[in-house]
C-alpha positions in Angstrom: -18.4 -22.8 27.5 -21.3 -23.9 29.7 -19.8 -22.3 32.7 -19.2 -19.1 30.7 -22.8 -19.1 29.7 -23.9 -19.3 33.3 -21.7 -16.4 34.2 -23.0 -14.3 31.4 -26.6 -15.1 32.3 -25.8 -14.2 35.9 -24.4 -10.9 34.9 -27.3 -10.2 32.7 -29.8 -11.0 35.5 -27.9 -8.8 37.9 -28.0 -5.9 35.4 -31.7 -6.4 35.0 -32.2 -6.5 38.7 -30.2 -3.3 39.2 -32.2 -1.7 36.4 -35.5 -2.6 38.1 -34.2 -1.4 41.5 -33.2 1.9 39.9 -36.6 2.3 38.2 -38.3 1.5 41.5 -36.1 3.9 43.5 -36.8 6.7 40.9 -40.5 6.1 41.0 -40.5 6.2 44.8 -38.5 9.4 44.8 -40.9 11.0 42.3 -43.8 10.0 44.5 -41.9 11.3 47.5 -41.6 14.8 45.9 -45.3 14.9 45.2 -46.3 13.6 48.6 -43.9 16.0 50.3 -46.1 18.9 49.0 -49.3 17.4 50.6 -49.9 18.3 54.2 -52.2 16.8 56.8 -53.2 18.5 60.0 -54.3 16.8 63.2 -54.8 16.9 67.0 -54.1 14.1 69.5 -55.2 14.2 73.2 -52.9 12.2 75.5 -54.3 10.1 78.3 -53.5 11.2 81.8 -50.6 8.8 82.5 -47.5 9.0 84.7 -45.4 7.9 81.8 -44.9 9.4 78.3 -43.0 8.4 75.3 -42.3 10.7 72.3 -40.4 9.3 69.2 -39.6 11.6 66.3 -38.3 10.6 62.9 -38.2 13.9 61.1 -39.7 17.4 60.9 -39.5 20.2 63.5 -41.0 19.2 66.9 -41.4 21.4 70.0 -42.4 20.4 73.5 -44.1 23.1 75.6 -45.7 23.2 79.0 -49.5 22.9 78.7 -51.5 25.7 80.3 -54.2 23.2 81.3 -54.3 19.8 83.0 -54.5 18.1 79.6 -51.5 16.9 77.5 -51.9 17.0 73.7 -50.2 17.4 70.3 -51.1 19.5 67.3 -49.4 18.7 64.0 -49.1 19.8 60.4 -47.0 17.3 58.5 -46.3 16.3 54.9 -47.8 13.0 53.7 -44.3 11.5 53.8 -44.9 11.0 57.5 -47.5 9.4 59.7 -48.6 10.0 63.3 -49.3 7.1 65.6 -50.5 7.3 69.2 -50.8 4.4 71.6 -53.1 5.2 74.5 -52.0 2.3 76.7 -48.3 3.4 76.6 -49.1 7.1 76.2 -46.7 6.9 73.2 -46.7 9.5 70.4 -44.7 8.7 67.2 -44.0 10.8 64.2 -42.7 8.1 61.8 -41.6 8.2 58.2 -43.6 6.0 55.8 -41.7 2.9 55.1 -41.3 3.3 51.3 -39.5 6.6 51.8 -37.0 5.3 54.4 -34.0 5.6 52.0 -34.7 9.3 51.1 -32.8 11.5 53.4 -34.6 14.7 54.4 -35.6 16.1 57.8 -38.5 18.1 56.2 -38.5 21.1 58.6 -41.8 22.2 57.1 -43.5 19.4 58.9 -44.2 20.7 62.4 -45.5 19.2 65.7 -46.2 21.0 68.9 -46.6 18.9 72.0 -48.0 20.3 75.2 -47.3 18.4 78.4 -49.3 19.0 81.5 -47.5 19.6 84.8 -46.7 16.1 86.1 -43.7 14.0 87.3 -43.5 11.8 84.3 -41.3 8.8 83.6 -40.4 10.2 80.2 -38.7 8.7 77.1 -37.7 11.0 74.2 -36.2 9.6 71.0 -35.1 11.5 67.9 -33.9 9.5 64.8 -34.1 12.5 62.4 -35.3 16.1 62.5 -35.1 18.6 65.3 -36.6 18.5 68.8 -36.8 21.6 70.9 -38.0 21.8 74.5 -39.1 25.3 75.3 -40.1 25.1 79.0 -38.8 23.8 82.3 -40.1 20.4 83.4 -39.8 18.1 86.4 -39.6 14.3 85.7 -39.5 11.3 87.9 -37.1 9.5 85.5 -35.9 10.8 82.1 -34.3 8.9 79.2 -33.4 10.9 76.1 -31.8 9.3 73.0 -30.8 10.8 69.7 -29.6 8.6 66.8 -29.5 11.4 64.2 -30.8 15.0 64.0 -30.7 17.6 66.7 -32.1 18.1 70.2 -32.1 21.6 71.8 -33.2 21.6 75.5 -33.3 25.3 76.3 -34.7 25.3 79.8 -33.9 23.7 83.2 -34.6 20.1 84.0 -35.3 18.6 87.4 -35.2 14.8 87.6 -36.1 13.2 90.9 -34.5 9.8 90.3 -32.4 8.9 87.3 -31.5 10.5 84.0 -29.9 9.2 80.8 -28.8 11.4 77.8 -27.5 9.3 74.9 -26.2 10.3 71.5 -25.6 7.8 68.7 -25.2 10.5 66.1 -26.3 14.1 65.8 -26.2 17.1 68.1 -27.6 17.3 71.6 -27.5 20.6 73.5 -28.6 20.9 77.1 -28.7 24.7 77.5 -30.3 24.8 81.0 -29.4 23.5 84.4 -30.0 19.8 84.9 -30.5 18.6 88.5 -30.7 14.8 89.0 -31.5 13.3 92.4 -29.7 10.0 91.9 -27.8 8.7 88.8 -27.1 10.6 85.6 -25.5 9.1 82.5 -24.0 11.0 79.6 -23.2 8.7 76.6 -22.0 9.5 73.1 -21.3 6.8 70.5 -20.8 9.5 67.8 -21.9 13.1 67.5 -21.8 16.0 70.0 -23.2 16.4 73.5 -23.0 19.9 75.1 -24.1 20.2 78.7 -24.2 23.7 80.3 -24.5 22.3 83.9 -25.5 18.9 85.4 -25.7 18.0 89.1 -26.1 14.4 90.2 -25.4 12.1 93.1 -23.5 9.8 90.7 -22.4 10.7 87.2 -21.3 8.3 84.5 -19.8 9.7 81.3 -19.1 7.5 78.3 -17.6 8.3 74.9 -17.1 5.7 72.2 -16.5 8.4 69.6 -17.5 12.0 69.3 -17.4 14.8 71.8 -18.8 15.7 75.2 -18.4 19.2 76.7 -19.9 19.5 80.2 -19.9 21.4 83.5 -20.7 19.0 86.3 -21.2 18.8 90.1 -21.1 15.3 91.7 -19.4 13.5 94.6 -18.9 10.3 92.4 -17.8 10.8 88.8 -16.7 8.0 86.4 -15.7 8.6 82.8 -14.6 6.3 80.0 -13.2 7.6 76.7 -12.7 4.9 74.0 -12.1 7.6 71.3 -13.1 11.2 70.9 -12.8 14.2 73.2 -14.1 15.0 76.7 -13.9 18.4 78.2 -15.3 18.3 81.8 -15.4 21.3 84.2 -16.0 20.0 87.7 -17.4 22.3 90.3 -15.1 22.0 93.3 -11.4 21.7 94.3 -9.1 19.0 93.1 -8.1 18.1 96.7 -11.7 17.2 97.4 -11.4 14.2 95.1 -9.5 10.9 95.1 -8.5 10.6 91.5 -7.7 7.5 89.6 -6.9 7.8 85.9 -6.0 4.8 83.7 -4.6 5.4 80.1 -4.1 2.8 77.4 -3.5 5.5 74.8 -4.6 9.1 74.4 -4.1 11.8 76.9 -5.4 13.4 80.1 -4.3 16.7 81.7 -4.6 15.6 85.3 -2.9 13.0 87.4 -3.9 10.7 90.2 -4.7 12.2 93.6 -5.4 10.6 97.0 -7.2 11.7 100.1 -10.4 13.4 99.0 -13.7 12.0 100.1 -15.2 12.4 96.6 -14.3 10.1 93.7 -13.2 10.7 90.1 -12.3 7.6 88.1 -11.3 7.7 84.5 -10.2 5.3 81.8 -8.9 6.5 78.4 -8.4 3.8 75.7 -7.8 6.5 73.0 -8.7 10.1 72.5 -8.4 13.0 75.0 -9.8 14.0 78.3 -9.4 17.5 79.7 -10.5 17.9 83.3 -10.7 21.3 85.0 -11.9 22.3 88.5 -13.9 25.4 88.6 -16.0 27.6 90.9 -19.8 27.3 90.8 
């Protein structure tokens, strides 16, 4: 009977705990609805730095080319979010306040306009929620873009002098302009969708854990890995230009090995599907 009493007491305490958690969650949600109506406006001047980091956790954010030599951000956001700026790192963050982390909303009424001066930045862009749109063409020294949820629409051309990485953990990433990379380019999808109108690089590495990549590419050295998901790759050039090596554990690929070409195409498919086509420029 003593053991049964302990069990009953445990169940009762668990029920009380769940009740308290439920009340706390409802209170936070009621507060969130009120805070979401309150907006704050602000302006941030960026330091003149060769590196820039922009991290977005909601709202609707646009990156434009500055018409002056100054980089800055103007914002109008709900009180659910907070803006942080680190001068040393030239790092701008739009973050969700911690007590609202469990409430899912992108709150498109919160807007941020970022204006970057003409400069060859080492740039890092991260989107964990919301929508990021890039409206102008930029040249970067190195570029690293990561989306863990939400949407990125890059609507203009990108020129990257050295290396570029485009990574999708979840969400949608649309590169709608031409991307020219001087050295190494990486396209990586863990889940979600990555659509690339055109990318040119000395070396190109494509990885899919799950999700989809659809891309048009030009490179002398292409390597792709598909663990699961779908890859559609249109390669500018002729098949005979490439030495092709395709390994399949499972899944399918529409092309076979080919020897003799000076360019390289190496593929490995654990599961999923890869469709490779050779096209004109």
